[in-house]
C-alpha positions as CSV (number, residue, x, y, z in Angstrom):
1,M,29.0,-44.2,-24.5
2,R,30.3,-45.0,-21.1
3,H,28.6,-43.2,-18.2
4,S,30.8,-42.4,-15.3
5,R,29.2,-42.7,-11.9
6,V,29.5,-39.4,-9.9
7,N,29.9,-39.7,-6.2
8,L,27.6,-37.0,-4.8
9,G,28.5,-37.7,-1.2
10,P,31.3,-35.1,-0.8
11,I,29.2,-32.5,-2.8
12,L,26.2,-32.9,-0.5
13,M,28.4,-32.8,2.6
14,A,30.0,-29.6,1.4
15,A,26.5,-28.1,0.6
16,V,25.4,-28.9,4.1
17,K,28.6,-27.6,5.6
18,F,28.3,-24.2,3.9
19,A,24.5,-24.0,4.0
20,G,24.6,-24.0,7.8
21,P,26.8,-20.9,8.2
22,A,24.9,-19.2,5.4
23,C,21.6,-19.6,7.2
24,S,23.3,-18.5,10.4
25,F,24.7,-15.4,8.7
26,K,21.2,-14.6,7.3
27,K,19.7,-15.1,10.8
28,M,22.4,-12.9,12.3
29,G,21.7,-10.2,9.7
30,V,18.0,-10.3,10.3
31,E,18.6,-10.2,14.1
32,R,20.9,-7.2,13.8
33,M,18.5,-5.3,11.5
34,A,15.7,-6.2,13.9
35,D,17.6,-4.8,16.8
36,A,18.3,-1.6,14.9
37,I,14.7,-1.1,13.8
38,S,13.5,-1.8,17.4
39,A,15.6,1.1,18.5
40,T,13.8,3.6,16.3
41,A,11.0,4.1,18.8
42,S,13.2,6.4,20.9
43,T,14.1,8.4,17.8
44,Y,10.5,8.9,16.9
45,S,9.6,9.9,20.5
46,R,12.1,12.8,20.4
47,D,11.0,14.2,17.1
48,N,9.5,17.7,17.0
49,D,7.4,17.2,13.8
50,P,4.3,15.0,14.3
51,E,3.4,15.3,10.6
52,F,6.8,14.0,9.6
53,V,6.4,11.1,11.9
54,R,2.9,10.4,10.6
55,L,4.3,10.0,7.1
56,A,7.3,8.0,8.1
57,A,5.7,5.6,10.7
58,P,3.8,3.4,8.2
59,S,7.0,2.4,6.3
60,T,8.8,1.7,9.6
61,L,5.9,-0.4,10.9
62,K,5.7,-2.3,7.7
63,M,9.4,-3.1,7.8
64,V,8.9,-4.3,11.4
65,E,6.2,-6.7,10.2
66,M,8.4,-8.0,7.4
67,L,11.2,-8.7,9.8
68,L,8.8,-10.4,12.2
69,D,8.1,-12.9,9.3
70,D,11.7,-14.0,9.7
71,S,12.0,-13.5,13.5
72,P,8.4,-14.0,14.8
73,A,9.6,-14.2,18.5
74,H,11.9,-11.2,18.5
75,P,10.9,-9.3,21.7
76,G,12.1,-5.9,20.4
77,L,10.2,-6.1,17.2
78,L,7.1,-7.3,18.9
79,L,7.2,-4.4,21.3
80,T,7.9,-1.9,18.5
81,A,4.9,-3.2,16.5
82,C,2.7,-3.4,19.7
83,S,3.4,0.2,20.8
84,G,3.9,1.6,17.3
85,F,0.5,0.6,15.9
86,T,-1.2,1.6,19.1
87,Q,0.4,5.1,19.1
88,Y,-0.2,5.5,15.4
89,A,-3.9,4.7,15.8
90,Y,-4.3,7.2,18.7
91,A,-2.1,10.0,17.4
92,F,-3.3,10.1,13.9
93,L,-6.2,7.8,12.9
94,Q,-8.4,8.4,15.9
95,A,-7.7,12.2,15.6
96,D,-8.8,12.0,12.0
97,A,-11.9,10.0,12.9
98,E,-12.9,12.5,15.6
99,S,-12.7,15.4,13.2
100,S,-14.4,13.7,10.3
101,A,-17.9,14.6,9.2
102,Q,-20.8,12.2,9.7
103,G,-21.4,9.6,7.0
104,S,-19.6,6.7,5.3
105,A,-16.2,8.5,5.4
106,S,-16.5,8.9,9.2
107,R,-17.6,5.2,9.6
108,E,-14.6,4.0,7.6
109,A,-12.3,6.3,9.5
110,W,-13.4,4.8,12.8
111,A,-13.4,1.3,11.4
112,R,-9.8,1.8,10.3
113,T,-8.9,3.1,13.8
114,V,-10.3,0.0,15.4
115,R,-8.4,-2.3,13.0
116,M,-5.1,-0.5,13.8
117,Y,-5.7,-0.8,17.5
118,N,-6.5,-4.5,17.1
119,R,-3.4,-4.9,15.0
120,G,-1.3,-3.4,17.8
121,R,-3.1,-5.5,20.4
122,D,-2.3,-8.7,18.5
123,Y,1.4,-7.9,18.6
124,C,1.2,-7.0,22.3
125,L,-0.4,-10.3,23.1
126,R,2.2,-12.2,21.1
127,L,4.9,-10.4,23.1
128,L,3.1,-11.3,26.4
129,E,2.8,-14.9,25.3
130,L,6.7,-15.2,25.2
131,T,6.8,-15.0,29.0
132,V,3.2,-15.8,30.0
133,P,2.1,-18.7,27.9
134,G,-1.6,-19.1,27.5
135,A,-2.3,-15.4,28.3
136,R,-3.8,-14.6,25.0
137,A,-6.5,-17.2,25.0
138,A,-7.3,-16.7,28.6
139,L,-7.6,-12.9,28.3
140,F,-10.0,-13.2,25.4
141,E,-12.1,-15.4,27.6
142,G,-12.1,-12.8,30.3
143,D,-9.8,-14.9,32.5
144,T,-7.1,-12.6,33.9
145,S,-5.5,-15.2,36.3
146,P,-2.4,-15.7,34.0
147,L,-1.4,-12.1,34.7
148,G,-0.3,-13.3,38.1
149,R,2.6,-14.9,36.4
150,A,3.8,-11.7,34.8
151,S,6.9,-10.1,36.1
152,R,8.3,-6.6,36.1
153,S,10.0,-7.1,32.7
154,D,6.5,-7.7,31.3
155,V,5.2,-4.2,32.2
156,P,5.6,-2.8,28.7
157,A,3.6,-5.6,27.2
158,L,1.0,-5.4,29.9
159,Y,0.6,-1.6,29.5
160,W,0.5,-1.5,25.7
161,T,-1.9,-4.5,25.6
162,A,-4.2,-2.5,27.8
163,A,-3.8,0.7,25.8
164,S,-4.5,-0.9,22.5
165,W,-7.4,-2.8,23.9
166,V,-9.1,0.2,25.5
167,G,-8.5,2.2,22.3
168,S,-10.3,-0.5,20.3
169,I,-13.2,-0.5,22.7
170,S,-13.6,3.3,22.8
171,S,-13.4,3.6,19.0
172,S,-16.0,0.9,18.3
173,P,-19.4,2.0,16.9
174,I,-21.2,1.0,20.1
175,P,-18.6,0.8,22.9
176,L,-21.3,-0.2,25.4
177,L,-21.5,-3.6,23.6
178,R,-17.9,-4.2,24.6
179,A,-18.2,-3.1,28.2
180,G,-17.5,-6.6,29.4
181,E,-13.9,-6.3,28.1
182,V,-13.2,-3.3,30.4
183,S,-12.5,-5.6,33.4
184,T,-9.7,-7.3,31.3
185,V,-8.2,-3.9,30.4
186,R,-8.3,-2.8,34.1
187,A,-6.6,-6.1,35.2
188,L,-3.8,-5.5,32.7
189,M,-3.3,-1.9,33.8
190,E,-3.5,-2.7,37.5
191,R,-1.0,-5.6,37.2
192,S,1.4,-3.3,35.4
193,L,0.9,-0.7,38.2
194,A,1.6,-3.3,40.9
195,L,4.8,-4.4,39.2
196,H,6.2,-1.0,38.4
197,P,4.2,2.0,39.5
198,E,6.8,4.6,38.4
199,W,7.2,3.1,34.9
200,E,7.8,5.7,32.1
201,A,7.4,8.7,34.5
202,G,3.8,7.9,35.4
203,A,2.4,6.5,32.1
204,I,0.5,3.8,33.9
205,H,-1.2,6.3,36.2
206,E,-2.2,8.3,33.1
207,G,-3.8,5.3,31.6
208,L,-5.7,4.7,34.8
209,I,-7.0,8.3,34.8
210,A,-9.0,7.3,31.6
211,L,-10.2,4.0,33.1
212,E,-11.3,5.7,36.3
213,G,-13.1,8.3,34.3
214,L,-15.6,5.7,33.2
215,P,-19.1,5.8,34.8
216,A,-19.4,4.3,38.2
217,L,-21.5,1.4,36.8
218,A,-18.4,0.5,34.7
219,G,-16.2,0.6,37.8
220,G,-15.0,4.1,37.4
221,S,-14.2,6.6,40.2
222,A,-13.5,10.3,39.8
223,K,-11.8,10.2,43.2
224,R,-9.3,7.5,42.1
225,A,-8.8,9.3,38.8
226,R,-7.7,12.4,40.7
227,E,-5.3,10.3,42.8
228,H,-3.7,8.8,39.7
229,F,-3.6,12.3,38.1
230,D,-1.7,13.7,41.1
231,R,0.7,10.8,41.0
232,A,1.2,11.1,37.2
233,V,2.0,14.8,37.5
234,A,4.4,14.1,40.4
235,L,6.3,11.4,38.5
236,S,6.6,13.4,35.3
237,E,7.4,16.6,37.3
238,G,4.5,18.2,35.4
239,Q,6.1,17.7,32.1
240,S,3.6,15.2,30.5
241,A,0.8,17.1,28.7
242,F,-1.2,13.9,28.4
243,A,-1.9,13.7,32.1
244,Y,-3.7,17.0,31.9
245,L,-5.5,16.0,28.7
246,A,-6.6,12.7,30.2
247,M,-8.0,14.4,33.3
248,A,-9.8,17.1,31.2
249,T,-11.5,14.6,28.9
250,S,-12.1,11.7,31.4
251,V,-13.2,13.6,34.5
252,A,-13.8,17.4,34.0
253,Q,-15.8,17.0,30.7
254,P,-18.1,14.2,31.9
255,A,-18.7,16.3,35.1
256,K,-19.6,19.3,32.9
257,D,-17.0,21.3,34.8
258,R,-16.0,23.8,32.0
259,S,-13.7,25.8,34.3
260,E,-11.6,22.8,35.3
261,F,-11.7,21.5,31.7
262,E,-10.2,24.7,30.3
263,R,-7.7,25.0,33.2
264,L,-6.4,21.5,32.5
265,L,-6.1,22.0,28.8
266,K,-4.3,25.2,29.3
267,A,-1.9,23.4,31.6
268,A,-1.3,20.8,28.9
269,L,-0.5,23.6,26.4
270,A,1.9,25.2,28.9
271,V,4.2,22.2,29.1
272,D,7.6,22.9,27.6
273,V,8.1,20.1,25.1
274,N,11.9,20.6,25.1
275,K,12.3,19.9,28.8
276,R,11.8,16.1,28.4
277,P,13.0,15.2,25.0
278,A,11.8,11.6,25.4
279,L,8.2,12.9,25.7
280,R,8.5,15.6,23.0
281,L,6.4,13.9,20.3
282,A,3.8,12.7,22.8
283,N,3.5,16.1,24.3
284,L,3.2,17.8,20.9
285,I,0.4,15.4,19.9
286,A,-1.4,15.9,23.3
287,Q,-1.0,19.7,22.9
288,K,-2.5,19.6,19.4
289,R,-5.6,17.7,20.8
290,A,-5.8,20.0,23.8
291,G,-5.8,23.1,21.6
292,A,-8.6,21.7,19.4
293,L,-10.7,20.8,22.5
294,L,-10.1,24.2,24.0
295,A,-11.4,25.8,20.8
296,R,-14.5,23.6,20.9
297,A,-15.3,24.3,24.6
298,P,-18.3,26.5,23.8
299,Q,-19.9,23.6,21.8
300,L,-18.9,21.0,24.4
301,F,-20.5,22.7,27.4
């Protein structure tokens, strides 16, 4: 039997010709989906049902991680993962851990909280690396000098890196063992403040209330905390419940000032969550925590 010789050249050229656009179309599809998913953060922030968000958030965050497998340097996806995992840890996992009874279940609740904060921090650092190469390795070594190369557009990455990092520290079994990392968190927060002090209606000042609420030996200052509180309230026009919550737990409670503690928590509860739709979910979560703390005031003082 005669065997004809098939010229594969044209076939291979055609395959290459059509494979290129196919890959491009796939990339375009992933990028468009990534852009759409990245925009969900604002939808969540306006929601009026924290429990609904609690149930929905894990699926969205997992979808973000899947998309990051295909687009590992997509800034929107990295920011969504960075802020999303951090907020999920604070709003739900940490709240569960704080209310859990002592024992193995409590230890696991806190361990899971730390893992989720660290997960958020890892995405935050990946985001920061896009514009400040070398920042991740340096920050883990306690070297904050690369932050000098950060620009105003890096403020979200700086802020959420600090938020996730301090959440991980405070949720650890023995936070004192990680006290050396606080200076890194402070540098991240202070750099973001220097670049954009009015960002997100005072969110950076709210974060600094908690940092300044640390003991003086850890660099804290009640005076500076009050200054940041006043600025946060002014920038949010008094419509951020978290500013009052942060001041109550970071300054009034350690000072054993029950009167101020209760006054601040009542102010948090008095915030109209519908006045600032972009803060609605955050305010509802802060108010839930404020109500729980107010009910426990007799035991706390």
